[in-house]
N, C-alpha and C positions, 0 to 999 in steps of 0.2 A: 504494500500500500504506500502510495506517495503521500507527501505532507500536504496538509490543508493550510493555506496561507491567507492572511488578511491583507488585501490590496487596496481597500477603500473604506472610508468611514464617514458617516454623516449623522448629525444629531442636533436637537434643539431641546432646551430645558430651561428651568428657572434661572440658571446661571449663564446662559448664553444661547445665541441663535445659530451657532455653528460649532464645530469641533474646537476651533482656535479660541473662541470666546469662552467656552467651557474650560479649556485648559488654563487660560489666564486666571479665571476665577478660582480654580482649584489651587493654583500656585499662590494666589494672594489671600486665600482664606475667606473669600467673599461668598457668603451664603445668599441664596435666592429666596429664602423662606420669609414670608411676611404678609402684609395686607394685600388683598387681591384688588385688581382694577376691572376685570372683565367677568369674573365668575359671580353669578347672582344666586344667592342662597341666604336662608335665615342665618346660617353660620358664617357668612362672609365677613361680617364685622366682629365676630366673636373669636374666630380661630385663625391661626396663621396657615398659609398654604404655600406650596412651591409652584407659583403660576408663571407660565411663559409670558414674557414681557411684550408680546405682540398681540394686537387684536385680530379678530377673524378677518376684517377688511384689510389689515396690513399683511396678513398671511396670504390672502388671495392676490393682492397686488404683487407681493414678492414672487409668487409662483405663477403669475400671469393666468389667474383663474377667475378674474373679475366677472366673466359672463357664464361661468360654469354653474350648474345647478346640482343640488343634492350633496354638497360637500359640507359635512359636519366639521366641527373643530378637530375631531379625531382624524378625519380624512386630510385636513389641511396640514396638521402637524406631521403626519406620515409622509405626505408629498414633499414637504420641506426637507426632512432628514434623508428620505430616499434619494432625491435628486442630488443632494450633496455627496452622498456615498458613491453614486454612479459616476458623477463627474470626477471625484477624487481618484477613483480607480481607472479613469480614462476609458470607460466602456463606450463603445459605439452603439447607436440604436440597433444595429444588427446583432451585436453581442447580447444586448439586453433581451432581444426578441428570440434569440436562439433556443432551439429545443434542448440544448445542453445547459441552459441557465434556469435555475429554480428560483422561485420567490417563496420564502416562508416567513410569514409575519405573525404577530401575536397581539392580542388585546384582551382586556377583561371587560371594560365598559362598552367598547365599540361605539356605535351610533346612539346608544342610550345616554350619551352625554346631553342630548336634547330631551331630558326627562319630561319636561312640561309639554313640549310639542308631541312627544310620543304619546302622552296621556290624551291629549286632544285628538290626535289621529286615531288612536286605538278605540276611543269611546265615541267616535263619530261626532265629536264636538267641533270639527273643522270641515272644510270643504275638501280636505285632502291636500296636504302640503307637498312641497318638492322633496321631502325627506322620507317618503313612504318606503323607499327601497334602501334607506340608509341606516336603519336602526340595528341591523345585525352586527355580530362580532366581526364578520368578514367584510363588511361594507367597504372599509378603507382599502383592503386588499383588492377587491374588485375594481375600485377606482384606479389603483395603480396598474392593474392588469390592462384595463382599457386604455388609459392614457399613454402608457409606455409600451403597449402592444406586446405584452409578455405572453409567450406561447408554450413555455416549458411547464414543468411540474410546479404547482402552487398549492399552498396550504395556509390555514390560519389556526393558530394554537391558542387555547385558553386553559391554562392550568394555574390560574390566579397569578401570584407574584413570581412564579418561576416561568411564566409563559415565554418571554423572549429568550431566556437562557435555553429553554427547550427548542426554540426555533433555531438557535445557533447550533445546538447539538445535532438536530436533525439534518441541517444543511451540511455539517461536517461529515456525518455518516453517509449521506447520499454521495458526496464527493469521494470519500474513502472507498465506498463500494463500487465506484465506477458508473453509478446511475446518472450522474450529472458531472459536468466539469467545473461548474461555477454555481454559486448560490448567493443570493442577496437575502440576508437574514436580519431580523430585528423585531421591533414592536413599538406600540404606541398606546397611550391612554391620555385622556384629557379629564380635567376636573368635571364632576357631574354631581347633581343632587343625589342621584341613584347610589353612588359609592359613598359620598360624604354622609348621607343619612344612615347607610348601612354600617359604616365603621363607627359612627356615633352611637348607634344602637349597641354595639359591642363595648362601648365605653373605653375605647383605646385611642381616641384623638386627644392630643395634648393641646393645652391652651397657650403653650410657649414653644419656641423652637426646640425640636427634639434633641435629646442628649443620649444617643446610643451608648450602651455599656457604662452608664453612670449609675451609681447607687440610687440616686433620686429620679431616675427616668420615670416618666409618667404617660408615655404614649408616643404615637407617631404623628407626623404631619403628612397629609396627602399632597402629592405633587402631580405635575403633568409633563409630558414630553414625548419625544420619539427618537429612536436611534436605529441605524442600520449599518451593517458591515457587509462588505463584499468579500466572499470567500472564494478562492480559486485553487484548483489543483496545481501542484508544483510545476508541472510542465507548461502551464499557461502563463506563469509568472516570470518567466525568463526575461530579464531586462527591465522589469517593472519595479516600481517602488513597492516594497514589502514591509509591513509594520511588524508582524508577529506571526506565529504559528498557533493554530488550534491544536494543542498537543494532547489533550485528554478531556474526558467528560464522564460524568456519572449521574445517574438519576435513581432515586429510591422513594418509596412512599411508606411512612410509618403507620398511616391509617389510624392514627390515635384519636383525633378529634377534628370536627369540621373547621375550627379556627385556631387551634393551638397545637404545638409540638409536644411530643412526649418528653417527660423529664429525663429520660435515659438518652435522648438525642439519637434515637435509633436510625431514623431516615437521614439525618444530617451527617452522622458519622459514616454511614454506608456510602452516601453519594460522594463525600469528600475522598474516602478511601478508594472508591472505584475510579474517580477522576485521576487521582495520582497514579494508581496502578496502570490505567490505560495510557497514561503519558510515558510509562516506562521509567519512572523515577522513584526516589524514596521521599517520604514526607520531609526529611531534613533538607531537601533541595528547594522547597518552596521558600521564596524570599519575602513574600508579602501576601496577605489575605485581604481581599476586598470583601468584607463581611456583609452578610445580609442586613444585620444591625438596624432593626426598625425603630428601636427605642421603647419597645413594649417590655413589660416585666418578663413575660414568658419567653419571647424570642431570644432576647439577649442573653439571658441566663442559660438557656438550653444550648445556644450556639457556642457560647464560651466554654461550657462544659464539654461539648463535643470536640472542640479544638483541643482541649486539654487531654481528652482521652486518646486522640489520634496522634498528637505531636508530643515527642519527648520534651521539646522546648517550643512553645508556641511562637511562631515567627511574628514580625511586626504586622499589625492588623489595624483596620479602621473601617468606619462606615461612612461612605460619601452621601448617604441619604440625609446627613446633617446639612448638606449643601442644597440638595434638590427637592427634599421631601421624598416620600415613597411614591414612585411613578407607576406602581402596580405592573401592568403588562409590559411596560417599557423598561422596567428596572434592570432586568438581566442584561439587556443590550446596552443601556446607558452605562452600567457599571463595567461591562466588558470593554467598552471604549476607554473608560478611565483606567482600567487595568493595563490595556495596551499602551496608553500614553505614559503610564509609569515605567513600563519596560523601555519604550523608545527613548525617553528622556532621562532615564535613570533617576526617578523621583519617587518619593513616598508622599502621598496626599493624606492630610490629617482628618481625623474625626473632630467635629466641633462640639463645643459646649460641655465637655467632660470635665467636671470638677473633682469628683471622687469616683474613681474607677471601681467597678464591681470586683476586679481582680486584686485590688490594692495597687500600690505604685509600681511593683515589680513587673507586672504584666499588663500595664495600662495600654490602651490603644495609642497609636501615633497621634500626637497632639499638635505637632508643628510640621510644616512643609520641610522636606529634606531633599536637597539636591545632591548630585554626584553620588547617588546610592545605586550601584549596579544591581539590576534585577535580571535573573535568567528565567525564573519561573514564578508566575503569579497565579494564585487560586482565587476564583470569584464565586461566591455563594449566592444562591437565590432559592429561598424557601417559601413555598406557597401554601395557601389554605388546603386543608385535607391532608397535610403532610407531604405534598409533592415537592421533593427537595432535589435541586440540581446544582452541581458544581462543575465549573469549567477550569481547565488549566491552560494558560497562555504561555508561550515560550518565545524568548528573543531569537532573532535570526543571527546565526553565526557569520 
């Protein structure tokens, strides 16, 4: 099996409208969590969120979609990140349309970001809006397929917070098995009453910026964003810019609880172990962990316990959700790009807001940006509701 290489990246989040802006914010410790400008909700004035700093009209203008119909905010964010990734990889329209190119995207809320409009349409309280075909989880994928004339294998994954990590894993597996030569993989989610009200019902939304792995953590902040990576078989990447290799991946499900992980970290340990094993390395070779780190009591304690069980010495780790909020179906791909940026630029990105680490000072998460820190292998964790746990291993290019 040949190597699976990352040749393009695109993203938009609360800390930047492209990869470069996101990287600058990570370096400077600039969080995007705060008051919202575009999201309308009962909780908009009460809670902080990681909102993208562009309105729908600005997104439409940026993507030349002013006259397009049926584009929800989810679709617009996806188009923005997808087009950047394709351009970054220097793919031609013919290559994007090739039967050897797969598109695997992910989302949890999909078009249900238009929660009120969905209610109006579903209950015949409207004449039928332009969004009648846009409410599904795969609506954004279908928009990408149509606009960019994608003809190869396509899929949309919804495994909650591990969705886009699983999209990356599936793309890498398709390339390794020879079924495709190239895969554009990632995910998207936008802020929505549907998800905000749901997470509020679970009582896990924090009233302040989240503080993953802090003793006094009290919940997560919801965010929005989109991120896509172009994966290519090694033989296609000759002479191209290459960021990193998808070296390993693992998925497990502890099936413990609909919205909590088992105290024994069964799924978390298994997926991390499998990702490291499939990369052909030892746990001691992992130089940094981009942790799932939501800031909830259950997740952080379980994840930290799992890392302690797997590693003789836990490597440097942090949660970049303290910058972006929890972007749900986009989180795995957002944090995959952050992991790759760390490898490419030899950097460790900090977790913000940690005052008293649950580990004590000896094993506290990275709290300051560190440059000139060579990284060969990075582990990125994404743990979803229902115990669907996925870990990815990224490797630097020799």
